[in-house]
N, C-alpha and C positions, 0 to 999 in steps of 0.2 A: 620494871626492875629499877630499883633505886641504886645509883652508884654514888660513892663519895665524890665530892668536887675534886679532890686531889687525883683520884683515879681518872675522872673525865679529862682533867688537864693533862695528865700523863698520856692518855690515849690520843688526844688531839696533837700533842707534841710529836708522838711517834708517827702519826699519820702525815703530819706536815713534813717530817724528815723523809719518810718514804716517798711522798709526792715529789720532793726535791730530787731524790735519787732517780725516780722515774724520768723526770725532765732531763736529768744529767745523762741518762742512758740514751735518750732521744738525741741529745747534742753529740754524744759519742758516735752514734750512727751517722749523723749528718757529717761529722768530721772524718768518717771512714776509719775510725779507730780499730785497732786489732780486736779480732773476735774474742780472744781470751780475756781481754780487759772488759769487754762488754758483758761477757758471761759472768765475770767476777762481780760486776756491779748489779747484774740481775739477781745473782745469788744473794747479795746484800739486801736488795729490795725485798725479795721473798722472805728472808729471815726477819726483816723488820716488820713485815705484815703479819707473819706468824706470831711474833712476840706480842704485837698489839692484840691479836685475836686471843692468845692465851691469857693475857692480862684481863681482857673483857670477860672471858668465861670464868676465870678464877674469881673475879669480883662477883659475878653472878652466882657462882657456887657458894661463896661466903654469904651473900645476901639470902639465898635460899635456906641455908643451914641456920642462919640467925633468926629468920622469921618464916618458917615453912608454910604456915597457914596463909599468910598474905601472899607469899610467892605463888602458891598453888592457885589462889583466887585470881591472880593476875596472869595466869597461864604459864608460870614458870615452875612447874613441879620439879622436884629434884631430879627425877628420872629424865625429864626433858633437857635440863641443863647438862646432865651427864652425857646425853646423846650429842649435844653441841660440842662438848669436850672431845668426845670420841671422833667426831668429824675432823678435828684438828690433828689427831694422832696419826 
């Protein structure tokens, strides 16, 4: 699957941010922070990862629709990418 450079850059930025949030949750646990605060941060991490996944699948769907023959040749038939999208729902 071919993704535009700006999409790749956005995905990497989102993943770095989520990685930092996960490290932050670990520090919160080490510090004995309140459970509610930790859950709030875990929710933020989950949402950040979901957003990255949706961005990736949306870019994949766009690619499949713009060049369906090539996408199918590379193993990304539209139906397969739709299944990936449904896994996120």
